C-alpha positions in Angstrom: -67.0 25.1 -7.3 -66.6 22.2 -9.6 -63.8 24.0 -11.4 -61.9 24.5 -8.1 -62.5 20.8 -7.1 -61.2 19.7 -10.5 -58.1 21.9 -10.1 -57.5 20.7 -6.6 -57.7 17.1 -7.7 -55.3 17.8 -10.6 -52.9 19.6 -8.1 -53.1 16.7 -5.7 -52.4 14.2 -8.6 -49.4 16.3 -9.7 -48.1 16.5 -6.1 -48.4 12.8 -5.7 -46.6 12.2 -9.0 -43.9 14.6 -7.9 -43.5 13.0 -4.5 -43.3 9.5 -6.1 -40.6 10.7 -8.5 -38.7 12.4 -5.7 -38.8 9.2 -3.6 -37.6 7.1 -6.5 -34.7 9.5 -7.2 -33.8 9.6 -3.5 -33.7 5.8 -3.4 -31.6 5.6 -6.6 -29.2 8.2 -5.1 -28.8 6.1 -1.9 -28.1 3.0 -4.0 -25.6 4.9 -6.1 -23.9 6.1 -2.9 -23.7 2.5 -1.6 -22.3 1.3 -4.9 -19.6 4.0 -4.9 -18.6 3.2 -1.4 -18.4 -0.5 -2.1 -16.4 0.1 -5.3 -14.0 2.4 -3.3 -13.6 -0.3 -0.6 -12.9 -2.9 -3.3 -10.3 -0.6 -5.0 -8.6 0.0 -1.7 -8.4 -3.7 -1.0 -7.1 -4.4 -4.5 -4.4 -1.8 -4.1 -3.5 -3.1 -0.7 -3.3 -6.6 -2.0 -1.1 -5.8 -4.9 1.4 -3.9 -2.6 1.4 -6.6 0.0 2.0 -9.4 -2.5 5.4 -7.7 -3.3 6.5 -8.0 0.3 5.4 -11.7 0.8 8.6 -12.9 -0.9 10.7 -10.9 1.7 8.7 -12.6 4.4 9.4 -16.0 2.9 13.1 -15.2 2.9 13.0 -14.2 6.5 11.2 -17.4 7.4 13.9 -19.4 5.5 16.6 -17.5 7.4 15.0 -18.4 10.7 14.7 -22.1 9.9 18.5 -22.7 10.5 19.2 -20.4 13.4 22.8 -20.2 14.5 23.6 -21.4 18.0 26.7 -19.4 18.7 26.1 -16.2 20.8 26.7 -13.8 18.0 24.5 -15.7 15.6 21.8 -16.1 18.2 21.6 -12.3 18.7 21.4 -11.9 14.9 18.6 -14.5 14.8 16.7 -12.6 17.6 16.8 -9.5 15.5 15.5 -11.3 12.4 12.7 -12.8 14.5 11.8 -9.3 15.8 11.6 -7.9 12.2 9.5 -10.9 11.1 7.0 -10.4 14.0 6.8 -6.7 13.2 6.0 -7.5 9.6 3.3 -10.0 10.6 1.8 -7.4 12.9 1.7 -4.8 10.0 0.1 -7.4 7.7 -2.5 -8.4 10.4 -3.4 -4.7 10.9 -4.2 -4.4 7.2 -6.5 -7.4 7.4 -4.1 -10.0 6.0 -4.4 -13.6 7.4 -1.9 -16.4 7.1 -2.8 -19.8 5.7 -0.4 -22.1 7.5 -2.4 -24.8 9.3 -1.7 -28.5 9.0 -4.3 -31.2 9.5 -7.1 -29.3 7.7 -9.1 -30.4 4.6 -7.5 -29.3 1.4 -9.4 -26.4 -0.1 -8.4 -25.5 -3.7 -9.5 -21.9 -3.1 -6.7 -21.3 -0.5 -4.3 -24.3 -1.1 -2.1 -25.3 -4.0 -1.1 -29.0 -3.8 2.5 -29.7 -4.7 2.2 -33.4 -3.9 -0.2 -36.1 -3.0 1.3 -38.7 -0.7 0.2 -41.8 1.2 0.3 -41.2 4.9 -1.4 -43.3 7.5 -1.4 -40.5 10.1 -3.6 -38.3 7.9 -7.1 -38.7 6.4 -7.5 -38.5 2.6 -7.5 -34.9 1.4 -6.0 -33.6 4.6 -3.0 -31.2 4.5 0.1 -33.0 5.7 2.5 -30.0 5.6 2.4 -26.4 4.5 5.5 -25.9 2.3 5.0 -22.2 1.8 2.5 -20.1 3.7 -0.5 -18.5 1.9 -2.3 -15.3 2.6 -5.8 -13.9 2.4 -7.1 -10.4 2.5 -10.7 -10.3 3.4 -12.4 -13.0 1.3 -9.8 -12.8 -1.4 -6.8 -15.1 -1.6 -3.6 -13.1 -2.2 -1.4 -16.2 -2.5 -2.5 -19.8 -2.0 -0.5 -21.9 0.5 1.7 -24.6 -1.1 0.9 -27.8 0.6 1.5 -31.6 0.7 -1.8 -33.5 0.7 -2.6 -37.0 2.0 -4.1 -39.5 -0.5 
């Protein structure tokens, strides 16, 4: 009877060790799976960001073209078409999670703004964005391109 009790205790000890090892391996696998999913999402965001960066210059050119809209009927129709194309491009970018940095009267943030000048201006507080010279863009928490801004002293 003592031999059977000893063998039972040994078997229970082995079973507990096996269960513990199995639980640890399962937890490691879950962590591995999460890490792979996170890396995959980051890779997708990096690829999307690098492709979108190439199209931002086109969007800048469209914005410049719309600043001086023609007033004659033929030119106005052309400008309406350009505005439609620009809105469609913004819609596509927003659907990919891209956000514009274009606001004035916000505090300068070196993570999303690039100061091109610091100027005295009584209408703005020190460190506030006076004007966005070129829009910036973010994708998630990553800045694709900082906004070029004028900042108040």
